[in-house]
C-alpha positions as semicolon CSV with decimal commas, in nm:
position;residue;x (nm);y (nm);z (nm)
1;X;10,860;-13,913;18,175
2;X;10,918;-14,022;17,816
3;X;11,079;-13,801;17,557
4;X;10,960;-13,801;17,200
5;X;11,186;-13,975;16,951
6;X;11,335;-13,661;16,799
7;X;11,426;-13,529;17,145
8;X;11,591;-13,857;17,242
9;X;11,787;-13,869;16,917
10;X;11,914;-13,515;16,966
11;X;12,059;-13,615;17,303
12;X;12,218;-13,924;17,151
13;X;12,367;-13,721;16,869
14;X;12,521;-13,484;17,125
15;X;12,715;-13,774;17,280
16;X;12,838;-13,914;16,951
17;X;12,572;-14,163;16,840
18;X;12,503;-14,153;16,466
19;X;12,141;-14,081;16,367
20;X;11,974;-14,037;16,025
21;X;11,920;-13,687;15,889
22;X;11,581;-13,567;16,010
23;X;11,358;-13,269;16,081
24;X;11,060;-13,210;16,307
25;X;10,737;-13,074;16,162
26;X;10,446;-12,933;16,366
27;X;10,260;-12,768;16,079
28;X;10,178;-12,932;15,747
29;X;10,167;-12,592;15,577
30;X;10,536;-12,535;15,656
31;X;10,638;-12,888;15,556
32;X;10,841;-12,785;15,251
33;X;11,040;-12,521;15,438
34;X;11,096;-12,738;15,747
35;X;11,161;-13,079;15,596
36;X;11,194;-13,111;15,220
37;X;11,488;-12,872;15,200
38;X;11,669;-13,035;15,494
39;X;11,609;-13,408;15,447
40;X;11,664;-13,597;15,124
41;X;11,410;-13,853;14,995
42;X;11,293;-14,122;15,027
43;X;11,150;-14,039;15,368
44;X;11,030;-14,213;15,681
45;X;10,738;-14,030;15,845
46;X;10,708;-14,088;16,220
47;X;10,427;-13,976;16,450
48;X;10,574;-13,823;16,765
49;X;10,412;-13,949;17,085
50;X;10,583;-14,042;17,415
51;X;10,508;-14,414;17,375
52;X;10,635;-14,715;17,184
53;X;10,469;-14,954;16,943
54;X;10,396;-14,684;16,684
55;X;10,467;-14,901;16,379
56;X;10,196;-15,147;16,480
57;X;9,960;-14,880;16,614
58;X;9,639;-14,753;16,460
59;X;9,481;-14,412;16,427
60;X;9,134;-14,351;16,564
61;X;8,898;-14,273;16,275
62;X;9,192;-14,330;16,043
63;X;9,026;-14,559;15,792
64;X;9,214;-14,856;15,651
65;X;9,562;-14,705;15,665
66;X;9,733;-14,782;15,993
67;X;10,065;-14,736;16,159
68;X;10,240;-14,436;16,309
69;X;10,554;-14,499;16,102
70;X;10,514;-14,477;15,724
71;X;10,722;-14,424;15,411
72;X;10,706;-14,164;15,136
73;X;10,896;-14,143;14,807
74;X;10,751;-13,823;14,659
75;X;10,672;-13,477;14,795
76;X;10,301;-13,534;14,733
77;X;10,304;-13,860;14,925
78;X;10,499;-13,697;15,208
79;X;10,246;-13,416;15,231
80;X;9,958;-13,663;15,239
81;X;10,117;-13,872;15,517
82;X;10,196;-13,569;15,734
83;X;9,845;-13,426;15,685
84;X;9,687;-13,754;15,794
85;X;9,899;-13,782;16,110
86;X;9,906;-13,430;16,254
87;X;9,628;-13,383;16,508
88;X;9,514;-13,746;16,487
89;X;9,502;-13,984;16,784
90;X;9,738;-14,281;16,765
91;X;9,662;-14,594;16,971
92;X;9,944;-14,837;17,052
93;X;9,999;-15,115;17,304
94;X;10,162;-14,862;17,536
95;X;9,904;-14,580;17,513
96;X;9,594;-14,777;17,608
97;X;9,263;-14,741;17,430
98;X;9,254;-14,363;17,455
99;X;9,570;-14,324;17,251
100;X;9,785;-14,012;17,228
101;X;9,736;-13,710;17,004
102;X;10,009;-13,649;16,746
103;X;10,132;-13,292;16,794
104;X;10,426;-13,328;16,556
105;X;10,585;-13,566;16,308
106;X;10,952;-13,645;16,257
107;X;11,066;-13,694;15,898
108;X;11,392;-13,880;15,836
109;X;11,587;-13,996;15,535
110;X;11,520;-14,365;15,484
111;X;11,818;-14,587;15,572
112;X;11,911;-14,911;15,400
113;X;11,934;-15,167;15,682
114;X;12,159;-15,470;15,684
115;X;12,095;-15,580;16,043
116;X;11,912;-15,457;16,355
117;X;12,054;-15,472;16,709
118;X;11,905;-15,374;17,044
119;X;12,087;-15,170;17,309
120;X;11,954;-15,016;17,630
121;X;12,058;-14,880;17,968
122;X;11,812;-14,911;18,253
123;X;11,782;-14,966;18,629
124;X;11,792;-15,321;18,763
125;X;11,491;-15,342;19,001
126;X;11,662;-15,608;19,214
127;X;12,005;-15,455;19,268
128;X;11,914;-15,090;19,215
129;X;12,219;-15,059;18,988
130;X;12,254;-14,980;18,620
131;X;12,232;-15,265;18,372
132;X;12,312;-15,266;18,001
133;X;12,080;-15,483;17,792
134;X;12,196;-15,594;17,448
135;X;12,078;-15,827;17,174
136;X;12,170;-15,889;16,813
137;X;11,799;-15,949;16,744
138;X;11,660;-15,595;16,763
139;X;11,362;-15,432;16,594
140;X;10,988;-15,427;16,654
141;X;10,980;-15,789;16,777
142;X;11,231;-15,742;17,061
143;X;10,965;-15,782;17,331
144;X;10,849;-16,108;17,175
145;X;11,210;-16,222;17,149
146;X;11,269;-16,148;17,517
147;X;10,962;-16,351;17,617
148;X;11,007;-16,651;17,391
149;X;11,387;-16,677;17,375
150;X;11,530;-16,483;17,671
151;X;11,878;-16,630;17,606
152;X;11,902;-16,399;17,305
153;X;11,883;-16,092;17,531
154;X;12,193;-16,032;17,742
155;X;12,228;-15,824;18,062
156;X;12,552;-15,667;18,184
157;X;12,569;-15,498;18,528
158;X;12,763;-15,171;18,526
159;X;12,957;-14,971;18,782
160;X;12,868;-14,612;18,867
161;X;13,220;-14,483;18,811
162;X;13,443;-14,486;18,500
163;X;13,530;-14,701;18,315
164;X;13,190;-14,848;18,417
165;X;13,261;-15,193;18,271
166;X;13,471;-15,404;18,041
167;X;13,251;-15,361;17,732
168;X;13,421;-15,640;17,534
169;X;13,152;-15,901;17,627
170;X;12,883;-15,659;17,505
171;X;13,057;-15,624;17,171
172;X;13,093;-16,001;17,145
173;X;12,719;-16,074;17,176
174;X;12,641;-15,817;16,906
175;X;12,870;-15,988;16,652
176;X;13,015;-15,669;16,503
177;X;13,299;-15,607;16,264
178;X;13,620;-15,460;16,405
179;X;13,535;-15,113;16,276
180;X;13,184;-15,133;16,425
181;X;13,326;-15,257;16,755
182;X;13,557;-14,959;16,778
183;X;13,275;-14,719;16,694
184;X;13,046;-14,862;16,961
185;X;13,327;-14,883;17,213
186;X;13,378;-14,508;17,173
187;X;13,015;-14,415;17,249
188;X;12,920;-14,665;17,521
189;X;13,104;-14,482;17,806
190;X;12,946;-14,154;17,693
191;X;12,602;-14,315;17,698
192;X;12,652;-14,444;18,053
193;X;12,788;-14,107;18,169
194;X;12,485;-13,926;18,022
195;X;12,250;-14,181;18,179
196;X;12,394;-14,108;18,524
197;X;12,444;-13,734;18,483
198;X;12,094;-13,666;18,353
199;X;11,912;-13,897;18,599
200;X;11,765;-14,126;18,335
201;X;11,558;-14,435;18,401
202;X;11,586;-14,566;18,045
203;X;11,806;-14,499;17,744
204;X;11,704;-14,733;17,463
205;X;11,819;-14,761;17,102
206;X;11,604;-14,998;16,900
207;X;11,694;-15,070;16,639
208;X;12,063;-14,986;16,654
209;X;12,113;-15,080;16,291
210;X;12,397;-15,144;16,052
211;X;12,330;-14,937;15,739
212;X;12,424;-15,002;15,377
213;X;12,772;-14,861;15,431
214;X;12,834;-15,082;15,733
215;X;12,793;-14,795;15,981
216;X;12,605;-14,811;16,312
217;X;12,303;-14,579;16,316
218;X;12,025;-14,531;16,573
219;X;11,698;-14,568;16,383
220;X;11,476;-14,523;16,688
221;X;11,541;-14,416;17,046
222;X;11,359;-14,378;17,375
223;X;11,468;-14,183;17,683
224;X;11,287;-14,170;18,016
225;X;11,394;-13,918;18,280
226;X;11,336;-13,967;18,652
227;X;11,062;-13,721;18,753
228;X;11,194;-13,720;19,109
229;X;11,514;-13,555;18,983
230;X;11,338;-13,273;18,800
231;X;11,423;-13,027;19,078
232;X;11,794;-13,055;18,999
233;X;11,776;-13,122;18,627
234;X;11,508;-12,909;18,463
235;X;11,581;-13,060;18,122
236;X;11,457;-12,835;17,845
237;X;11,348;-13,144;17,652
238;X;11,163;-13,269;17,957
239;X;10,962;-12,951;18,003
240;X;10,872;-12,940;17,633
241;X;10,749;-13,298;17,653
242;X;10,547;-13,216;17,966
243;X;10,381;-12,937;17,772
244;X;10,219;-13,197;17,544
245;X;10,059;-13,389;17,830
246;X;9,680;-13,382;17,857
247;X;9,555;-13,099;18,077
248;X;9,474;-13,323;18,375
249;X;9,812;-13,496;18,378
250;X;9,998;-13,168;18,328
251;X;9,806;-13,000;18,610
252;X;9,875;-13,294;18,842
253;X;10,245;-13,291;18,756
254;X;10,303;-12,922;18,830
255;X;10,106;-12,951;19,156
256;X;10,308;-13,247;19,281
257;X;10,021;-13,497;19,263
258;X;10,077;-13,862;19,171
259;X;9,806;-13,901;18,907
260;X;9,731;-14,160;18,639
261;X;9,421;-14,144;18,418
262;X;9,226;-14,470;18,389
263;X;8,930;-14,575;18,172
264;X;8,663;-14,607;18,446
265;X;8,393;-14,375;18,583
266;X;8,475;-14,353;18,956
267;X;8,718;-14,078;19,048
268;X;8,931;-14,155;19,354
269;X;9,145;-13,951;19,593
270;X;9,363;-14,102;19,863
271;X;9,660;-13,996;20,073
272;X;9,938;-14,250;20,023
273;X;10,014;-14,471;19,724
274;X;9,938;-14,793;19,912
275;X;9,596;-14,673;20,021
276;X;9,526;-14,543;19,670
277;X;9,598;-14,887;19,523
278;X;9,391;-15,058;19,793
279;X;9,104;-14,821;19,713
280;X;9,120;-14,915;19,347
281;X;9,123;-15,286;19,438
282;X;8,817;-15,240;19,660
283;X;8,631;-15,061;19,379
284;X;8,708;-15,343;19,134
285;X;8,600;-15,604;19,390
286;X;8,266;-15,424;19,428
287;X;8,205;-15,420;19,053
288;X;8,317;-15,065;18,977
289;X;8,595;-14,926;18,759
290;X;8,826;-14,645;18,879
291;X;8,865;-14,338;18,657
292;X;9,208;-14,259;18,794
293;X;9,484;-14,325;19,042
294;X;9,548;-14,018;19,260
295;X;9,780;-14,010;19,559
296;X;9,797;-13,677;19,742
297;X;10,136;-13,654;19,917
298;X;10,106;-13,587;20,294
299;X;10,028;-13,219;20,346
300;X;9,854;-12,988;20,590
301;X;9,762;-12,751;20,307
302;X;9,387;-12,735;20,248
303;X;9,450;-12,562;19,914
304;X;9,670;-12,850;19,796
305;X;9,391;-13,101;19,862
306;X;9,136;-12,867;19,703
307;X;9,343;-12,853;19,383
308;X;9,339;-13,233;19,373
309;X;8,961;-13,236;19,417
310;X;8,911;-12,985;19,136
311;X;9,128;-13,195;18,907
312;X;8,901;-13,497;18,962
313;X;8,571;-13,309;18,952
314;X;8,660;-13,180;18,604
315;X;8,706;-13,531;18,466
316;X;8,432;-13,569;18,204
317;X;8,436;-13,949;18,246
318;X;8,371;-13,946;18,622
319;X;8,022;-14,021;18,754
320;X;8,111;-14,026;19,125
321;X;8,402;-13,925;19,348
322;X;8,534;-14,139;19,633
323;X;8,762;-13,972;19,888
324;X;8,934;-14,234;20,103
325;X;9,181;-14,098;20,360
326;X;9,337;-14,255;20,665
327;X;9,475;-13,965;20,866
328;X;9,813;-14,007;21,027
329;X;10,137;-13,815;21,065
330;X;10,115;-13,492;20,865
331;X;9,781;-13,564;20,695
332;X;9,472;-13,489;20,907
333;X;9,113;-13,579;20,830
334;X;8,982;-13,236;20,927
335;X;9,207;-13,080;20,659
336;X;9,047;-13,311;20,401
337;X;8,701;-13,210;20,521
338;X;8,792;-12,839;20,502
339;X;8,916;-12,885;20,145
340;X;8,586;-13,047;20,044
341;X;8,387;-12,770;20,216
342;X;8,593;-12,501;20,042
343;X;8,548;-12,671;19,706
344;X;8,172;-12,699;19,753
345;X;8,149;-12,331;19,854
346;X;8,353;-12,190;19,565
347;X;8,329;-12,438;19,277
348;X;8,028;-12,655;19,369
349;X;8,024;-13,035;19,353
350;X;7,905;-13,146;19,007
351;X;7,932;-13,515;19,100
352;X;7,800;-13,731;19,385
353;X;8,072;-13,746;19,652
354;X;8,143;-14,026;19,900
355;X;8,391;-13,962;20,180
356;X;8,555;-14,218;20,404
357;X;8,764;-14,067;20,684
358;X;8,953;-14,261;20,949
359;X;9,249;-14,179;21,170
360;X;9,369;-13,842;21,300
361;X;9,076;-13,603;21,363
362;X;8,839;-13,830;21,169
363;X;8,536;-13,761;21,390
364;X;8,587;-13,386;21,360
365;X;8,614;-13,413;20,981
366;X;8,302;-13,626;20,947
367;X;8,108;-13,396;21,179
368;X;8,193;-13,088;20,972
369;X;8,092;-13,255;20,646
370;X;7,761;-13,390;20,779
371;X;7,669;-13,052;20,927
372;X;7,742;-12,850;20,611
373;X;7,700;-13,096;20,321
374;X;7,412;-13,333;20,394
375;X;7,415;-13,461;20,034
376;X;7,767;-13,598;20,075
377;X;7,781;-13,958;20,196
378;X;8,023;-13,968;20,491
379;X;8,142;-14,279;20,674
380;X;8,435;-14,437;20,858
381;X;8,378;-14,775;20,690
382;X;8,565;-14,842;20,366
383;X;8,343;-15,129;20,251
384;X;8,031;-14,918;20,296
385;X;8,190;-14,622;20,118
386;X;8,292;-14,833;19,819
387;X;7,950;-14,999;19,792
388;X;7,779;-14,659;19,798
389;X;8,022;-14,521;19,539
390;X;7,959;-14,805;19,294
391;X;7,585;-14,762;19,343
392;X;7,597;-14,387;19,277
393;X;7,827;-14,423;18,977
394;X;7,586;-14,668;18,819
395;X;7,284;-14,443;18,845
396;X;7,444;-14,096;18,818
397;X;7,341;-13,877;18,527
398;X;7,595;-13,786;18,265
399;X;7,785;-13,464;18,337
400;X;7,658;-13,162;18,149
401;X;7,831;-13,131;17,812
402;X;7,777;-12,754;17,796
403;X;7,994;-12,680;18,099
404;X;8,273;-12,436;18,009
405;X;8,596;-12,624;17,942
406;X;8,868;-12,543;18,192
407;X;9,177;-12,426;18,007
408;X;9,503;-12,484;18,185
409;X;9,725;-12,179;18,243
410;X;10,001;-12,304;18,014
411;X;9,776;-12,263;17,709
412;X;9,653;-11,920;17,814
413;X;10,009;-11,812;17,888
414;X;10,114;-11,852;17,525
415;X;9,858;-11,590;17,420
416;X;9,959;-11,328;17,675
417;X;10,212;-11,049;17,615
418;X;10,554;-11,108;17,766
419;X;10,495;-10,835;18,024
420;X;10,190;-11,021;18,153
421;X;10,326;-11,376;18,134
């Protein structure tokens, strides 16, 4: 789960990393009170979304002016930039074509930059340990630099206990002055300690610049927390960032569902990540395009599966739903069938549904569905189920646009009195 830039910078500031003066703004009307009195011009105006590539991004319906990071020298120009960003949808290489809506902007004092470095802590996928990645060629082209000239990006394995590493080689590759070396040497152990303590997957500073006074300053930062550690962390910043997720992703997160929205029109539900990926591959091979990845963790709870079904049935892009479950261990096929029956009885089925059940209690599950829901296509054969799904998705009518929009509880909760919430 990615933090927004201003959240990441606040954490870095708490451990001693220098950042530019800045203020967050969620309302253009309050811009003067929130920003102009706290941050001196000239300004850098940054759209806040949990994704990178903002400088080279583009706004949907944004006209000729592009980029989620802009500059302003006057109060009028600042107001105009903030107005154009708030509420708009920013598309970057990391957001996909749908983009991400800008709920807030971060306004900083512009920094004179002499040089840009790159510094990051992350998990080495091969060793499972922490690795520090450093380069003296930071900035927006760091990914291109890593691809074309990987020798310019250096990796340093770290230990999990203090002093973590001899950081002298890191300082050497960054080519810093003695004062800058001492400054960085003072914050590196704190960065590693925070990375471990807060269960991070990524702590990235790019660029970690040298300003006009020769000081190190973090001009941009990205922090990713491990969702699996949320039960013992409960970061305030993490929960605030979750609150800005689209309704479907937020609902899936709080219900413990592994869900990723995709640009297709075939909704899918599977039990097990491997089967979910195989289902998506089968759909692509048959000429269809999945609308999502959804893995329901093994459960005997009919209500848990029903919640997953409702999440998919409310997807406005979906034209058909494929349920592909291989029962085994905790997960039983009859529980899947009962969840579909309960959903049909209470919430109806607005989309054509194809169900493939195999494994534990598969015959019982298929029998129940065929007896009660004759319009649902039920089979034990995956190839047949996928072929039928692609056929139905291609000829299904568009979902009704006048259906009442489902509002997630988190939005309703803000409007309720404290005694009710």
